[in-house]
N, C-alpha and C positions, 0 to 999 in steps of 0.2 A: 259692457259686457260683463258675461259671468268670470269670475276670477278662478274657474274651475274649469278643465277642458274636461267633454267627456270621456266617460269611466275608458274606454278600449284607448284611446288615443292617451290619455294620460299616463297609463300603466307601461305604453310602447315607450313612451316617452321616459319611464322611470328607467326602463332598460335599457336609453343610450347615453343617459346622466350616469347610471352605474356604470357604464363602460366607458366614461371619459374620466371617472376619478378611478376606473380599472389601471387606464394608460398611466396618469401619475404615479399610482401605489407601485404600479410593475417596474416601474422606468427605475423608481427610487430602490427597488430592490434587486434588479435583475444584473445592476453591475456588480452586484457584490461578488455572485460566481465569476462574471467577466474576467475580473479584478485581475486574476494572475496571467490571463492571456494579454490582458491592457499592460501591464507590469512589462512584461516578455517582450513585447512590441514595442513599446512607445517609453520600455527604459525609464520605469516613473521608479522613484523612491517612495518611501513609506509618509514622510508628509503629503507628497502629493496623491499619495492612496487615498490618506483621509482627506484632501480639497478637492477630489474628485466627485467625494460624497457632500462634503460639507460645503463647498461652490453652490451646489442644488438646494440643499435643504436651508441654507442661510438666507440665500435670497426669497426662497419659500415663506418662511418664517417671516422676512423683512417686509412682505410685501403683503401679505394677506387684508392686515385692518384696510389697506389702502384699497384693494379690488373689491372686499366684501362691501366698502362705503360706495364705490363707483358702481360696482352693481345695482345697489338701492335704487341710485339717486338715478342713473343713464338706461339701464335693464338687465335683467338676470341673465337672459337668456344673450343679449349682444353681448357682454365681457367673457360669458364660456364658450360662446364661438370662437372671439378673439381669441382666448387663451389656448383652444384646442390647435389653433392653426400655427401659433407662434411656439408652441410644443411641437408640434410637425416640423417646420421651419427646423428650428435648432436641432432637432433630431438629426437632419441633414447633413447638420455641420458637425456635429459629433461622431457621426459614422464613417465623417471623412476625415477626422482631425490626424493630423502629421505629426502632434506631437502631444505631450502630454498637457502644455500651456493651455494649446488651442482646446483640446477634451473640456479641461477646466471652463474657460472661458465660455463655450457651448452649452457646460453646464448650467452655467450662470443663468444666462440666455433661455434655459429649459427652465430653470426656477420664476422665471419671469410668468412663463405660458402655464404654468401647475397654481401660482400664488392666484391665477384669476381663476382657474378652472374649478378649484376647492370649495370656496367660499361661496360663489355663485352659482354650483351644484347644491349645495345645502339650502340657501336661501331659496330655491327655486322649488324643492321638493316642499321646504316649510310653507312656501306661496299655494301650492299647489293642492296640497293633500289636506284631510282635518281627520280628526278624530281617531277611529281606528284603523282606515288606510294611512295619517299619516306615522302612526306607530310599525305598522308594518313596513312603508315606504322606508323608516330612518331605518329597519332592521335589515332591508334589503341593501342600503346605502354602508350600513356600517360591516356586514358580512362580505361586500365587496373587498373592503378594506382589509378585512383579516384574512380571508381568499387569497387575496391577490397579492399578499405580503410575503406568501410563500409559493402560489403559482410561479409569480416571477422567477425567483430562482431555476425551477424546474425548466421555466420556458428558455432562461440564459444560458444554461445548462447544453441542452439541445441545440441550441442556435451558435454555443461557441464550438462546440464539439464536431459539427458536422459542417459548418460553414465559417464564422467567424466571429469574432466578438462585437463589427462594426454591424453586424445583422441586430444584434439587442438595443441598438439603438435604431436602427433602419424599418424596422417590423413598424414601430408609430407610426412613421408615413403612412400607408396604408389604413392601419386602424384610424390615423386622425380623417381619414376622409368618409369612411363609414362615419363614422360618430358626425362630423359637419351636417353631414346628407339626412340621418336621422334625426338630429335637435333639429335641422329646419322643418324638416315634415310634422314631427309629432309633438312638439314641443312649444308654449304661447310665451309671448314676452310677458314678463312681468316688473312693476318697479312702483315704486314712493314717489308721486309727484309732488308732495307734502314735504318732502325731506331737501333737505338746503343743498345748493348744487355746486357751493363752492367749496371745494376739500381744506384741508388743514394741509398745507403744503409744509409748514413747517414742522408740524407735529411728524408729519411720514417722514421726513427727514432728520429726526431726533431717534426716530425708532431704526431706522436704517442704522445711524452711527452704532445705536446702542448694541444691536445684535450682530454687527459685523464687529466691534473690538472685542465683545465677548469672547464670541466664538474664535476669533485670531491668537488671543490669550491663551485660553485652553489648548488650542491645536499646537501652537508653535513653542510654547514654554517649555517644551522637552528639549527642542530644536536649540531655541536663544537663551535658556537660561532663566529662571522664573523671578531673581533678580539680576544677578552679574551675570554678563555673557562674555564666554571665551570666543562666541562665534557671531557676531552681531551680524544682522541683515546690511547688506550694501550701502543703504541708505541712512545708517546707522551709526556716527560717529562718538557715541560717549559709552562709558564702562558699564554703566549700568544696562540692563538689559532693557527692550521696549515694551516685556510684559508688564511690568507693575503700571507703566503709562497708559497702556491700553485698556485693563481692568479700571484705573484711575476714570479715564477716559467713559469707559461703560456706565460705571456708578454716576459720576455725574449728568451724563447725558437722559439718564434713567430719571434721575431725580428731576431733570427740568422738565424731560416728555412729560412726568406728571404735573407736574406745579403747571405749566404751558395749558395741559388739557382742562384743569378745572378750571383756569383762568377763563378757556373760552366756552367752557360750557355754563358758567355764571353768566356770561356777557350773552348766551344766547344763541353761542356760534356753534360750527361741525366739529367735531374733533373726532381724531382716530380711532381712539377706544370711547366704545360706549362706557362713560365711569358711570352714570345714572343707573346702568344695568348692574355696576358692581353691589348696589344696592338690595338687588333679588337674591337672595339665601342661597337658592338652587345655582344660580346663575356664577355668582363667585364662587362658593365653595366649589361646586362641578368642576370650573376651571382650574383651582389650586389642585384639586386632584388630577385632573386630566392632565396636566405637565409634568407633576412628578410621578407617576405612571408613565407618561412617554420619555422620562429620563430614562425607564430603565427597558422598556417594550422592544426595541429595536437594536438593545445590545448584542443580542444573540446572533442575529441576523447578518451585522456588522464582522463578528471576528470567525463566527463557527466554518464558514465556506475554506476561509483561508488556510485554516486547521484541518479542515478535512482533505482538500487538497496540497497541501504541503507536508504534513506529517502523515497522512494517512494513504498519501495517493492518487485519490479518487480524481477522475477525471471530473469535468465541470457540468455532464451530464448526467453523473452518477450523485455527487454534490446534489445535484437537483431535484432528484430524486429521494436523497434521504430527506433535506427538508420540506421534502411531500408531505410526511406526517403532519408538520404543523396547519400545511392547507387542510389535510384530513380532518385534525382535530376543529379549525375552524368552522368549518360545513358543519359539522356534526354539530357544533353549537349552536349554529342557526335554527336546524331544526328544533333543539334542545329549548333555545329562547321562543320559538314560538308556539310551542306546545305551552307552554307557562308561563309566558309574558303576560296573563291574564289572570295568571292564580296568584303572583307571587309580585311585589313592587321592582321597579327599574334597579333600583338603591340596592333590594337584594342580591340580583343577578350582578350587579356590577361587583360588588367584593365579592360572590362566588367567584366571578371571571378573574378579578385579580389576584385570589386566593390560587386556584389553578395553575395562573401564570407564574406566579413563585414559586410551587411546589415540581410543576414543570422545568424552570432554569435549575433548580439545588438536581433535579435526577440529572439532568444533562453534565452541570458540573464535574456532580462526582463520580458519573461515568467516563471522564474523558481521560485515554492514557495512549500512550504510543503504540500501542497494541489494541484499541478499541477496535470492534466490529460496527457497523451499522446500527443493527437490532440493538446494541447498546444505547446508543441516542434519541431512536425512531421514538421509544415508548416518551420519554421526556418533551420531545419535540409535539407530537399528540398531543400531550396535557395543556402543555403552552401554549398552541394553537386554539384547544377548545376555551382557554383562558381566554386569549385575544377575543375570539370571536364574542363570546358571552360579554365581555366589557367594552367592548370598542361600541356598539350601536348604541347599546342601556347609558350609557356615558353621557352622547352625544344628546339623545331623548331627554334626561335628567337635568341636563347644563341648559338647554332650551326650551323648556316645557313652561316654564312661566315670563319666557320673553315677546312683546307684541309683535306681531304682524309686522308693522312698520320699521322695526329697529330688527328687523329677521336678518339683513346681512350684514349688519354690524355685530350683531349677535354670532352668527354662525362664524363670521370672521374671526371675533374675540377668542372663541374657544377652535377656531384651525388654528391660531397664532398660538396659545397656550401649548395646545400639543406639538407643532411644529417646533417653538421654542424648546419643548421639554426632549423632541427627536434630537436638535441638532446640538445641545447642550450634553444630551447623553451619548450621542455618536464622538463628540469632540473629547467627555470624562472617558467614557468607555475605552475609546481607541487610544488616550492617551495612558490609560491603565495598562493595554493590551502589550503596546510597542516598549513602554518606558521598562514595565517588568518583564520585558523579553531583555531586551539589551541588560540589565542588572541580574538576572537569572543567568544566561547564557554567559556572561563574562565571569560570574561567581563558579559555574561547572568547570570551565576552563583554564583558571586560574588555579585548580585544583592538579590540570594534569602538566605534568613536567617538562613534556616531551612537546609543549606548546610554547613557545616564547613571547612573552609581552606584547611584543610588536605582532606577529601573526595573531594573538588571541583579538587582539584590537582591530584587525581587519577581516578577523573573522564573523566578528560582534555585526562592526558595519556592515557586512555585506547581508546577512540576516535578516537585520534591521531595515536597513534603506530599502531591501528589494520587498519587504511585508512578508516575508518567509519564501520567497521562491529562490534564493538562492540554495537552501537547503540542500535542493537534488543536486548542486553542482561538488558541496562538499563530501558527495559518498565516495567519489574517485578519489579525491585527496587525501579525505582523513574520516572514515568512517565512524573512528570514536567520535571527534567533532560532529559528524553529522547527528550522530547518536542524540549528544547533547542538547544540539539545536533542535531536535525533533520534540525531547523531555522538557526544555525551556517552552519553546514555543504551546505545548500543553498545557504547561504552569500556568501562563500567562493568560491563554484563552478562560484558563478555571477561573483566576482571578477578576478576569472579565465578568463573566456570567455572575460569580457572585456580587462584584458591586450591582450589577444591572437587579441583580434578586433583592439587595439593599434598598434600590429606588423603587422598587415595585412594592416595599414593605412598609415603606412611607407613602407612599400613595395609598396602601388600603388602610395606614392609620387617618388620611385625609379625607379618604371616606364615610368615615365615622363620623365627620361632622356634617353628611349628607343627610337630607329630614328624607326617611323612608316615603312618608306621606304618604298615596293609592299608587293602585294597580295603573299600571297603563296606559289602558283604553280611558280610564278618569282622567289620568294626568293630559292628554292627549284633547279630551272635548274640553278639560276645562281652561286649556290655553286657547282653545279655538273660541270658546265665550266671549265675548265682549271688544274680540279683535276686530279693528277695522280693516275692509277690506281693500287689497293693492288693486289698484288698477291696471287691467291686464287689454291687451288687444293683440288680435291675430295678427300675424306679420308673414 
């Protein structure tokens, strides 16, 4: 059969694929706005706050390669559907969680579902569309990511304010049902029958160990100590902190993963990472740029909702409306990219997008103050969202433009992994910057107050940091001056986190200079299609 469905059907299929992508992107951002309510309800500490985010992102990043490969071999639509079902069912667990530990566990399962959805959605689009239509389809896919990253906080704010934070997860269930029905009706199955069916189990295990140990070290370093430990975990009996050992484990497993992969590739066996694709300059350099950019892209979404609610006193819905400026910027960018996509190269659009992100983050960083108003923040968020909308889809197009169709699942899995690894590391690093600088800054401010003894100062710092800022309001009744210091310290730490994000984005811009400008978007897409072997597709 033809590997392309009738025109109307495949565009309807793209709609439901985009909704599936929106599901996982919204969920990864909707939690940020709901976090203060979750902290209050489940009594989370600041480390658990990071793990609510990181447990999802970590598993997501670790398994993208696995499911990208499985999608190529056993059916892209099949893996996509299973992913939606897993995601919806785990959302029920998250919505009914009675403790922070149960919420984190359900987020781990959600990460498995998300890791099935993202690479299979990309490879399905890559196998279904050609030429100009492929460029449009990638633009829709990328704009969905950019837009939903900001719509998520608005939706989460509305649900949290008028219902409960639990509905921020519960809403995934009816959406999952709609997605499953739409995909069954409007998309076709595609797979690569020539691909080897045996999965590289050792490579998969090594990749999980690599990402898990690295993110664990980055998040827990401030809690357990970067070298020596005053507060070691219960399972640790040495004076030296477990963090250096976690970093060492990440390094060793990374080296073994690469050597193992090259050895299997030389033997003609399947590998988790498409090492052969790294010989393609656009694929190699594009993935490097994507990972570095992702380090900074979502840092502002991590810290800003906490600052808006805990310092300015906004509720969740008001916070969502402020961050809506980011979504508006992203949607405007999608129209801009559509109008100029055939006139300038994708790489140029990527560079303009990253540049706009840097400018937007800097505007937000320098607009932060305990007395700021929403209109001081919104312009920077709009410019930042505009940059996200420009860069996301076009960078995906650059990365995959020379990848053969038979390896589209591995290619999309690799580039998605690069982004998610960057996001995971970004959340871990920027979260550490946020909370570490908050503790240090607040302690220094309180030390200048003679009326606050050392023991009380330590208790106040622990309260503010461990509650991720939600404890600031409780200080108003006890010590207004200490509460004012806490708001200023939280503002300063949010600014440091934003500046760190801008620094990562600047490195990403420098990395994009290594990308070949090539031809315009249409030509690239057509060139990719030429000479590709057709994937076998069948109606199901």
